C-alpha positions in Angstrom: 0.0 0.0 -0.1 1.1 3.6 -0.9 2.1 5.6 2.1 4.1 8.8 3.0 6.5 10.0 5.4 5.8 13.3 6.5 8.1 16.3 6.5 7.4 19.9 7.1 4.0 20.9 6.0 5.3 23.1 3.2 7.7 20.4 1.9 7.0 17.3 -0.2 6.6 13.9 1.7 8.8 11.1 0.3 6.3 9.1 -1.7 7.3 5.3 -1.4 7.4 3.9 -4.8 7.7 7.2 -6.6 11.2 7.8 -8.3 13.1 10.9 -7.5 12.5 12.4 -11.1 8.9 12.1 -10.8 9.0 13.8 -7.4 10.8 16.6 -8.8 7.9 16.9 -11.4 5.4 16.8 -8.7 7.2 19.5 -6.9 7.1 21.5 -10.0 3.5 20.9 -10.2 2.8 22.0 -6.5 4.9 25.2 -7.2 2.8 26.0 -10.3 -0.3 25.2 -8.5 0.7 27.8 -6.0 1.4 30.4 -8.4 -1.9 30.0 -10.2 -4.2 29.7 -7.2 -4.4 33.3 -6.2 -6.1 34.2 -9.5 -8.0 30.8 -10.3 -8.9 29.4 -7.0 -8.0 26.0 -7.8 -7.9 24.6 -4.2 -8.9 26.2 -1.1 -6.4 28.9 0.3 -6.2 27.0 3.5 -4.9 24.0 1.8 -1.9 25.6 0.2 0.6 24.9 3.0 -0.7 21.3 2.8 -0.6 20.5 -0.9 1.4 17.2 -0.8 -0.7 15.6 2.0 -3.9 16.6 1.2 -3.8 16.4 -2.6 -0.9 15.0 -4.1 -0.4 12.1 -1.8 -4.2 11.7 -2.1 -3.9 11.0 -5.7 -0.8 9.0 -5.6 -2.3 6.2 -3.5 -4.6 5.4 -6.3 -1.5 4.1 -8.3 -1.2 0.6 -6.8 -4.9 0.3 -7.6 -4.4 0.6 -11.4 -3.3 -2.3 -13.4 -0.1 -2.0 -15.4 -2.1 -2.8 -18.4 -4.1 0.3 -18.3 -2.7 3.1 -20.6 -5.5 5.5 -21.0 -8.1 7.0 -18.3 -10.7 9.5 -18.0 -10.8 12.1 -15.1 -14.1 13.7 -14.5 -14.2 17.2 -12.9 -10.4 17.4 -12.9 -10.2 21.0 -11.2 -6.6 21.3 -10.3 -5.6 18.1 -11.7 -6.2 15.9 -8.9 -6.1 12.9 -9.3 -6.0 12.9 -13.2 -3.0 15.1 -13.9 -0.9 14.0 -10.9 -1.5 10.2 -12.2 -0.2 11.3 -15.6 2.8 12.9 -14.2 3.6 9.8 -11.9 3.3 6.8 -14.2 3.1 6.2 -18.0 -0.7 7.0 -18.4 -2.5 8.9 -21.0 -5.4 10.9 -19.1 -8.2 12.8 -20.4 -9.2 15.6 -18.2 -12.6 16.9 -18.3 -13.1 20.4 -16.6 -15.9 22.6 -17.6 -14.4 25.8 -15.8 -12.4 27.5 -18.4 -9.9 29.0 -16.0 -9.1 25.7 -14.5 -9.0 24.2 -18.0 -6.3 26.8 -18.9 -4.3 25.9 -15.9 -4.6 22.1 -16.8 -3.3 22.8 -20.3 -0.5 25.0 -19.2 0.6 22.6 -16.3 0.5 19.6 -18.7 2.5 21.7 -21.3 5.4 23.0 -18.7 5.5 19.5 -17.0 5.5 17.2 -20.0 2.2 15.2 -19.0 0.6 13.0 -21.5 -2.8 14.6 -21.3 -5.8 16.0 -23.2 -7.9 18.6 -21.7 -11.8 18.7 -22.3 -13.2 22.0 -21.2 -16.7 20.9 -21.5 -19.6 19.7 -19.2 -19.8 15.9 -18.5 -23.3 15.7 -19.7 -22.1 16.9 -23.1 -19.0 14.6 -23.3 -18.3 12.4 -26.2 -15.2 10.1 -25.5 -14.2 6.8 -26.4 -14.7 4.7 -23.5 -11.7 4.0 -21.3 -10.5 0.9 -18.9 -10.2 3.7 -16.1 -12.4 6.5 -14.9 -11.5 8.7 -11.9 -13.3 11.6 -10.1 -12.6 13.2 -6.7 -14.8 15.5 -4.6 -17.1 15.8 -7.5 -20.6 14.4 -6.9 -22.6 11.8 -4.9 -22.0 8.2 -5.9 -25.4 7.6 -7.9 -24.6 10.7 -9.9 -21.1 9.7 -10.5 -22.2 6.1 -11.8 -24.6 7.7 -14.2 -21.8 9.8 -15.6 -19.3 7.1 -15.6 -21.1 3.9 -16.8 -21.2 5.1 -20.6 -17.4 6.1 -20.3 -16.1 2.7 -19.1 -15.0 0.0 -21.5 -15.5 -3.6 -20.9 -13.5 -4.9 -17.9 -12.8 -1.4 -16.9 -13.4 0.2 -13.4 -13.7 3.5 -11.5 -11.6 4.7 -8.8 -13.5 7.3 -6.5 -11.7 8.7 -3.5 -14.5 9.3 -0.7 -14.8 10.8 2.7 -16.8 9.9 5.5 -20.2 9.9 3.6 -19.0 6.8 1.5 -21.4 4.3 3.4 -24.4 6.5 2.9 -23.7 6.9 -0.7 -23.0 3.5 -1.4 -26.6 2.6 0.2 -28.3 5.1 -1.9 -26.4 4.0 -5.1 -27.6 0.5 -4.4 -31.2 1.5 -4.7 -30.8 1.8 -8.5 -27.3 0.5 -9.4 -25.7 -3.0 -9.5 -22.0 -2.8 -9.2 -18.8 -4.9 -8.3 -17.5 -2.7 -5.3 -14.2 -2.7 -3.2 -13.6 -0.6 -0.5 -9.9 0.4 0.3 -9.2 2.6 3.3 -7.4 5.8 2.6 -3.9 5.9 3.6 -3.8 9.7 3.9 -7.3 10.7 5.3 -8.7 9.1 8.4 -12.1 7.9 7.8 -11.9 8.2 4.0 -11.8 5.5 1.6 -11.4 4.6 -2.1 -14.1 3.1 -3.9 -13.1 0.8 -6.8 -16.0 -0.1 -8.8 -16.4 -2.2 -12.0 -19.5 -3.1 -14.2 -22.0 -0.4 -12.9 -25.5 -1.4 -14.2 -28.9 0.2 -13.4 -31.3 -1.9 -11.5 
């Protein structure tokens, strides 16, 4: 399981299993995020001193859950690029980032250009999205699980799965989703946030 060894809040934690080269790219990403945040409000101002723990490490813990055969994924509501852009920086993975807010989409394009990430940015609403299905779909802090499944099901290719980091509301969201959805569900405790979890969902089908 991925874990981090904490250093000072403003410094990068040492990510086990992440190369020094990758860590440097992520440090550059964090610096760019700080520079843009004043004008674009990518993350909460209170999170700026804690970017590594609250955001980057939270995204990196998805890596062990992604099969090495997966070459392409779709990230919904990408915002500041978490987890989609971080995943593309940390491993060989082409990510399609979907972000309707144009200022955030501009940040994602600039960050991917400067950092050399293999991403495509789609500045459009999820409801109007037309993409080839992928083996992996991710979303973080975007919507309750029933809505996520409605958006995600058409975007998953056969044998694909979703990874959704969730907070303490996960159990209630799962119970609500099961009223209208069948799914193969694994619940993985978060390594970065107490009480949080990662939902790995395959084969979502309406009841």
